[in-house]
N, C-alpha and C positions, 0 to 999 in steps of 0.2 A: 352579674352578667353571665348568661349561659355560654358555655363553650360551643363554638360553631362547628358544624360538620361541613364537609365538602358538599357543594351543590349536587344533589343526586341526579338531576336531569337538567337539560338546558331550559331556559325560560319558555320557549315554544313548546317543549315536551311537557313541561309542568302544566301549561294551559290545556294541552291535549289530555293529560292524565285527569285533570279536573273535569273536563267534559265527559271523559269516558266513565268516571265514577258517578257522574250525574246522569248516566244512562243514555247519553246522546249517541255514543258510538257502538252501542250494543245492537245485535240483530233486531231489526224492527219487523217482527213477525206479522204476516198478513192474515187475512180472514181464513178461518178453518184450521189454523195451526193449533197443535196441542199446547203450544207455548203462549197462547193468547187468552183472552177472557178475564174473568175476575181474578183467577189465580195469578196470572202474569201482572195484573194491575196491582195486586197486593205486593208482589215482589218489588215492583218499582217504588211503591210507597215505603217499603222497608229499606230499600237502598237509599232513597232520598232522606229518610228519617222523619219527614213530615210533609204535608201537602197543604199549602196555605189556601184558605177559603176566602173568596171575595164575592160581593153581591153585584158588582157592576155587570150590566147585561147589554152593553152596546154591541158586543160580540159574545160568543160563548164564554161562560164564566171561567175565571182563572184556573180553578182547580181541575176543571175538565180539560182546558187547553194544555196545562202542564203535562198531564198524562198523555194527551194526544201527540205531543211533541216526541214522546218516547215509545208510543205504541200506535202504529198506523191505523188500525181498525178499532180503536178505542170507542166504547159506547158508554155514555153517561150513566146508564142504568147499572153498569158494573160496580160503580162506587156505592150506589144504594144497596146493591146486593151484599157487598162486603160489610156495610154498616148493619144491615139486617141480620147477618149471620154472626155478628159479634167479633169480626176479625179486625175492624178498625173502630176508632171512637173519635169523637170531637172533643177537643180541649184547646187550651192556649199553649202554643209553643213560643215563638217570639210574637206571634199573632194568632188569630183563630185558625185552627188547622185540623185536618184529619191525621191521626197518629196510629201506628200499629198497636193492636191490643196488647202485644207482648211488652210494650213500653208503658203500660198503664201505671205501674207502681211509681214511675218517676213523675207522674202528674200529681202524686200525693204530696210532693214537697211543697209546691205552691199552694195546694189546697189547705195544707196544715197551717201555712203562714196566714192565709186569709181567715181560717177558723180562729186563729189566735189574735185577730184584730187588725192585721195589715190591710190597708185600704187598696182596693182595685181601682174602680172608676169613681165610686161614690160611697158615702157612708151607708152601712147596712141598716135597713129599717126592719128590725127584728119582729115587730108586730105584723107588718105586711108579709114578711117571709113566713111567719107561722100560718097566716091565713092561706097563702098560696100553697104551702106544703100540705096543709090539711085538705084542700080541694083536690089536689092531685092524688093524694092518698086515698080519698074516697071515690073520686070520679074516674081515675085513670089518667092516661096521657093527655096533656093540654098544651095549647099554644098561647102566646101573649094575647092574640086576638080573641081568645075565649074568655078573657076577663073584661069587665065593664070599665070603660074609661072614666076616670074620676077627676082628671084635671085637663085644662086646655093646653094644647101644645103651643110653644112659643116660637117654633120655627127652626130650632137647632136640631141636628140629627141625634145629638146625645140627650135631648130633652125627652127621655122616655117616661111613660106612664109608671106609677108606683108598682103595679103588678109586674111589669116587664123588668124593672130594676130588681125586684125581689126574685124573679125567675133567674135572671143572670147571676145574681149574688149566690143563690143556692146552687146553681150550676158551677160557678167558679170555686165554691167551697167544697164541691163534691157530693152534695146531697141529692142533686138531680143530674141526669145525663140526657143527652139528645138521643131519642129513640130513632128518629128519622126526620126528614125534611118534607114538608107539605107545601108545594109551590115555593120552595126555598125558605119557608118559615120553619123555625125549629119547633119540634114536638118534644116536650119534656116528659119524663117519667122519673119515678124514684130510682135511685142508683141500684138498689138491691133487686129491682125488677128488670133492669137492663143488663147489668154486668154478668157476663158468662161465668159459669162455675169454674173454679180452679185458677182464677186470676190471682197473681201474686199481689198481696195487699200489705206487704211489709214497707213501712215508711223508710225511705232512704235517708241516711244521714248526709251531712254536707260533703264528705269525701266521696261517697257513692254517687251523689248527684253530679258532682264535678267530673268524676270519672266517666259517667254516662255522657255528659255534654262533650267531653274531649273525644271519646270513642266515636260518637255519632258524627262529629265534624270531620275527623280524619278518615272515617270509613266512607263518607259521602263526598269529600272534596280532595282527599289525599294529603293536604297540608293546610295549615291555618295558623293565624296568630291568636294570642290570648284574647285580644279584643274581639276578633271575629267569632271565637268559640263562645264568648260570654255576651254576644250581641243581644241587646235588650233584655238581659238577665240581670236585673238590678242587684248590686251588692255581691256578685260572684266573681268578678274579674280577678281580684287578689288571690282567691282560693284556686282559681283556674291556673293562674300563672305559677303559683307555688307547686301545684301538682305536676304541671308540665315540666318544670325544672327538676323535680324529684324523679320523674319517670325518665327524663333525659340522663340524669346522673346514674340511674340504674341500667342504662344501656338500651332501654326499650325504644326511646324516641331519639331522633336526630333533630338538629336545628340549623337552619341556614338564614343568613341575613340578606333578604331580597324583598324590598318593599315591606320591611318589618321583620321581626323574629318569627320565622315560619317553622312550625314543628311538624314532624312526619314520622310514620313508623319506619324505623331504621331498616328492618328486615322484611317488610311486607309490601313494598311497592309493586303493584302488578305489572305484568308486561303490557306494553302499549299495543293497542290494536291499530290497524290502519284506519285513519280518519276518512270517512266517506266524503266524496265531493258533492255535498248537498248543502242547501240553505235551510237553516232553522229560523222560523219566525217565532221568537220566544216572548212569552207573556211577561209583562213588567213585574209580576209577582213570582216568576219562576225562581226556583232555588238557586240557579246559577247566577241570577242577576240581583237578588233582593238586597244584597249589601253593596251599596253604591261605591264605597271606597274600594272594595275588592275589585269591582269592574274597572274602576279608574286605574288601579295598579296593574292589572294583568292584561287588560285589553287596550290600554292607553286611550280610553274613550270615556266620555261622561254620559252616563245613561241615567235619566231621571224620569220617573212616572210623572206626567204633567197634569193628570186629572185633578189633582188637588191645588194646582196653581191657578191664579186668576187668568182669564182668557188672554189678557193683554201680555202676559209674561210667558205664554207657551211658545216654544220654538218649533215644535213638531205638530202637536195637536192634542186633543182631549185624551185619547187612548192610544199611546204609542207603543208599538212592539219593537224589540231589538231584532236586527237582521244579522245573524251569525253565519259566516262561511269559513269552513275549516277552523283555524285557530284565531280568526279575526272577527271583531264586531265591526261590520262594514257600513252600517247605516241604521235608520229607523223608519217606521211607517205608521201613520195614524190610520186607524181602521174603524169602520162602522158597518154593521150588517143591516142592509135594507131588506128586512125579512119579507115585507109585502111584495116587493119587486124581485126578490131572490137574487139580489146583487150585493156582492161584497165591495164596499166603497173603500178604495185606497186613497184617502183624502189628501195625504201629503207624504210623499216618499222623499227621503233625504239620504243620499249615498255619500258618505264621508271618505270612503276608500274604494278604489277600483282595483279589484284583484288582478294579478297578471294574466290569469286565464279568463279573459273577459267574456268570451263566447260561452265557455263552460259555466261560468258564474251566472250569466244572463239566463241560460236555459234552466239552471237549477233554481233561480229566483222565480221564474214564471211557473215552474212546477210547484214551488212552495206556495205561491199565490193561489193556484188552482186547488191544491190540496186543502189549504186553509178555508177557501170559499166553500168547498164541499162540506167540510167539517161544520161550518156555520149554516148549513142548509141552503146555500146559495148556488145557483147554476152557473154563475160567471162572476168575474171580478172586473172592476173598472178603475183605472188609474186616473185620478182627477188632476193631481199636480205632482211634479217631480223636480228635484234639484240634484244634479243637473237634469235637464229635460230629456229623459230617456223613454218617454212614453211611446213614440213610434217604434223605436228599436225593440222594446220589450213586447209590444203588441205583435210585431212581425215574428219574433221568436215564439210567441204563444201560438200564432197561427201555424207556423211550421211544426211545432211540437204536436198540436192537435192533429194535423195531417199525418204526421209520422205514426201516431198512435192508431189512427184509423186504418192505415196501411197494415 
């Protein structure tokens, strides 16, 4: 058992620290600032450590929403610019993600395992992989749709064509990289034709890989358990825990027991910034929320993405966002962008907590709705259903807020 340190901050301050390191309390620079644009977008990705990619498009896709939550005038093209300039790359973190190019060598750990025969989703078809590799070598960048379909689909999302399976296997093994996205479809090319010059290609050993995971987690969250650090990293939890204890024994890390053995940098906790009185509508794939157990522990709330649940089991709706106000997760809202009518549909709002500053919270909430509607190319938002029924109250606040801005 690790020797415990005194609690470095109160539980509420720890939540605030986590939000701050997740980029929610940093200055949200507006249009025209020298601190915005692709360079600022890269800084955010570097601070988060990864940016999860998701294809669902009932509203703006997750990776764009996560950045918008931290950069008010974020433009989706900035992400494409970073990829085109070789400052970020696509690979697997705990899921498909954009990663800083500076972290490329740590993707080699999984790639080496797959090259040595470890299975990803399906068994490697080496003959098909050779054919796909040859075509890209000769023809240049290609997408899965550039290959002729050879089998009938059976209806499952994972029932990919052989060429698509080969593309993904070559990508996961490191022989191909994603050059860009074309209408969200991956465009693959040979790694040697995509990878910028000077990238560190030294294969990390187990100790280096574990150190990287620990540092990334503590830099972006402030504190974490061994299970959280090794989240969806098969076979690494024991090595993570061993190194955490070694670094604690050496005085670098502290450890406190609060919702599990939490490790933190003993001498490097940053000063807390003043938390803004604003509402964040956070994407279900947001780095702050992606580990359900962590949310349960620190926000005393159960947040689950319901898109993968059968309709009859959904409590909120198909695509539910978390509503965070200060250090609390106060509710959820199911959203859908009616792009034709340019209306953001708030199909089901559930408020599980009413903050003490009810008026300030209400005003912050309607501003968050208006901001998110604009981000989705919608001119207005419409609240369809609410529990409790605060529809008229929020609409009156929205009308007052609009009049105030006009004045």
